Backbone as numpy.savetxt, mean C-alpha at the origin, in Angstrom:
# Nx Ny Nz CAx CAy CAz Cx Cy Cz
5.31 5.81 -14.01 4.34 5.60 -12.96 4.08 6.97 -12.31
2.84 7.39 -12.32 2.52 8.70 -11.79 2.06 8.67 -10.35
1.20 7.76 -10.01 0.65 7.70 -8.66 1.10 6.44 -7.94
1.18 6.55 -6.64 1.48 5.39 -5.80 0.20 5.04 -5.06
-0.17 3.78 -5.12 -1.33 3.27 -4.39 -0.79 2.47 -3.21
-1.26 2.79 -2.02 -0.84 2.10 -0.81 -1.85 0.98 -0.53
-1.31 -0.22 -0.39 -2.15 -1.41 -0.21 -1.81 -2.11 1.10
-2.83 -2.73 1.69 -2.64 -3.51 2.90 -2.69 -4.99 2.57
-1.66 -5.70 3.00 -1.67 -7.17 2.95 -2.28 -7.63 4.26
-3.44 -8.25 4.17 -4.17 -8.65 5.37 -3.91 -10.10 5.74
-4.21 -10.43 6.99 -4.15 -11.82 7.42 -5.10 -12.62 6.55
-4.77 -13.87 6.22 -5.67 -14.66 5.38 -7.08 -14.72 5.95
-8.05 -14.60 5.06 -9.46 -14.67 5.41 -9.93 -13.55 6.33
-9.19 -12.45 6.37 -9.60 -11.29 7.16 -10.08 -10.20 6.21
-10.93 -9.35 6.69 -11.42 -8.21 5.92 -11.31 -6.97 6.79
-11.35 -5.82 6.15 -11.32 -4.57 6.89 -12.58 -4.46 7.73
-12.40 -4.08 8.96 -13.54 -3.92 9.85 -13.91 -2.46 10.01
-15.06 -2.20 10.59 -15.51 -0.82 10.75 -14.68 -0.03 11.75
-13.96 -0.71 12.62 -13.17 -0.02 13.64 -11.71 0.17 13.25
-11.35 -0.09 12.02 -9.98 0.11 11.58 -9.35 -1.14 11.04
-8.09 -1.02 10.62 -7.43 -2.12 9.95 -6.21 -2.64 10.69
-5.73 -1.92 11.67 -4.44 -2.27 12.26 -4.31 -3.72 12.73
-5.28 -4.30 13.38 -5.08 -5.68 13.87 -4.88 -6.70 12.75
-5.42 -6.45 11.56 -5.37 -7.44 10.50 -4.24 -7.19 9.49
-3.57 -6.06 9.55 -2.57 -5.72 8.54 -1.26 -6.45 8.82
-0.83 -7.25 7.84 0.47 -7.93 7.94 1.58 -7.04 7.41
1.30 -6.35 6.30 2.31 -5.50 5.67 1.63 -4.41 4.87
2.36 -3.30 4.69 1.90 -2.19 3.86 2.79 -2.17 2.62
2.15 -2.24 1.46 2.87 -2.29 0.19 2.52 -1.09 -0.68
3.35 -0.85 -1.68 3.09 0.22 -2.65 3.02 -0.40 -4.04
2.13 0.17 -4.84 1.98 -0.24 -6.24 1.77 1.01 -7.07
2.11 0.93 -8.33 1.81 2.03 -9.23 0.33 2.08 -9.52
-0.16 3.27 -9.85 -1.55 3.42 -10.23 -1.76 3.05 -11.68
-2.87 2.42 -11.96 -3.25 2.05 -13.33 -3.45 3.33 -14.13
-2.78 3.49 -15.27 -2.93 4.73 -16.05 -4.35 4.94 -16.56
-5.11 3.87 -16.76 -6.48 4.01 -17.24 -7.48 4.28 -16.12
-7.20 3.77 -14.93 -8.07 3.97 -13.76 -7.14 4.31 -12.58
-6.78 5.58 -12.42 -5.74 5.96 -11.45 -5.97 5.51 -10.01
-7.19 5.28 -9.59 -7.43 4.81 -8.22 -7.19 3.31 -8.07
-7.01 2.61 -9.17 -6.75 1.16 -9.13 -5.25 0.91 -9.23
-4.76 -0.08 -8.48 -3.33 -0.40 -8.57 -3.02 -1.23 -9.80
-1.76 -1.20 -10.20 -1.28 -2.11 -11.23 -1.34 -3.53 -10.65
-1.18 -4.57 -11.47 -1.33 -5.95 -10.99 -0.30 -6.41 -9.95
0.84 -5.73 -9.88 1.90 -6.15 -8.95 2.34 -4.97 -8.09
2.70 -5.26 -6.84 3.29 -4.25 -5.97 4.71 -3.97 -6.46
5.34 -2.97 -5.89 6.72 -2.67 -6.27 7.68 -3.77 -5.86
7.26 -4.63 -4.93 8.10 -5.77 -4.53 7.73 -7.04 -5.29
6.74 -6.95 -6.18 6.41 -8.09 -7.04 5.24 -8.96 -6.62
4.54 -8.61 -5.55 3.40 -9.41 -5.11 2.15 -9.06 -5.91
1.23 -10.01 -6.00 -0.05 -9.80 -6.66 -0.89 -8.84 -5.82
-1.43 -7.79 -6.46 -2.23 -6.81 -5.72 -3.69 -7.22 -5.55
-4.14 -8.21 -6.29 -5.55 -8.58 -6.26 -6.08 -8.92 -4.86
-5.36 -9.70 -4.05 -5.91 -10.02 -2.73 -5.70 -8.92 -1.69
-5.03 -7.84 -2.06 -4.73 -6.78 -1.09 -5.86 -5.76 -1.04
-5.91 -5.05 0.07 -6.94 -4.05 0.31 -6.36 -2.65 0.07
-7.07 -1.84 -0.69 -6.67 -0.46 -0.95 -6.78 0.32 0.36
-5.73 1.03 0.73 -5.76 1.77 2.00 -6.42 3.14 1.88
-6.44 3.68 0.67 -6.94 5.04 0.41 -6.12 6.09 1.16
-4.91 5.73 1.55 -4.01 6.67 2.22 -3.25 7.48 1.19
-3.14 8.78 1.45 -2.31 9.66 0.65 -1.65 10.65 1.62
-0.34 10.88 1.47 0.29 11.90 2.30 -0.39 13.25 2.05
-0.54 14.02 3.10 -1.21 15.32 2.95 -0.23 16.48 2.84
1.02 16.26 3.23 2.02 17.33 3.16 3.34 16.78 2.63
4.14 17.63 2.03 5.46 17.19 1.58 6.27 16.67 2.77
7.03 15.63 2.52 7.87 15.05 3.55 7.20 13.97 4.37
5.89 13.79 4.21 5.22 12.71 4.92 5.55 11.39 4.25
5.55 10.29 5.01 5.90 9.00 4.42 4.83 8.51 3.45
5.21 7.57 2.61 4.29 7.01 1.61 3.27 6.09 2.26
3.54 5.61 3.47 2.69 4.67 4.20 2.01 5.41 5.36
0.91 4.88 5.88 0.29 5.49 7.06 1.28 5.45 8.23
1.58 6.58 8.86 2.59 6.60 9.93 2.33 5.61 11.05
1.07 5.33 11.37 0.76 4.39 12.45 1.18 2.96 12.10
1.44 2.70 10.82 1.82 1.36 10.37 3.29 1.31 9.90
4.10 2.20 10.41 5.50 2.28 9.99 6.24 0.96 10.19
5.91 0.24 11.24 6.61 -1.02 11.52 6.17 -2.15 10.59
5.16 -1.90 9.77 4.67 -2.94 8.87 4.93 -2.63 7.40
5.64 -1.54 7.13 5.90 -1.20 5.72 6.84 -2.22 5.10
6.62 -2.50 3.84 7.43 -3.47 3.11 8.78 -2.84 2.78
9.87 -3.44 3.24 11.19 -2.87 2.95 11.53 -2.91 1.47
11.05 -3.91 0.74 11.34 -4.00 -0.69 10.58 -2.91 -1.46
9.34 -2.66 -1.10 8.59 -1.57 -1.74 9.25 -0.23 -1.42
9.66 -0.05 -0.18 10.31 1.20 0.21 11.62 1.40 -0.57
12.40 0.36 -0.72 13.64 0.45 -1.49 13.36 0.82 -2.96
12.31 0.24 -3.52 11.94 0.55 -4.91 11.52 2.01 -5.03
10.81 2.52 -4.05 10.40 3.93 -4.08 11.61 4.86 -3.95
12.54 4.51 -3.11 13.73 5.34 -2.94 14.61 5.35 -4.19
14.55 4.27 -4.94 15.36 4.16 -6.15 14.78 4.96 -7.32
13.56 5.40 -7.19 12.88 6.14 -8.27 13.48 7.51 -8.46
């Protein structure tokens, strides 16, 4: 797995709004990038959830040492995805 795609698990029947995503985000998950289309996630997150209903965050750390998730959503990061990333 070369790239990590950060995905938002949203409240049911919610969509990203023009003013941001924080109110609707239930959890932040990580998935591997599709080798054929690197901007697309693989079918499952690192914790095993289906990525299809999740929203691509388009977040990427800009400097070494930054977290894999958007810092403003640290309290919503998936502990199972984080554990899988640490085990890599």
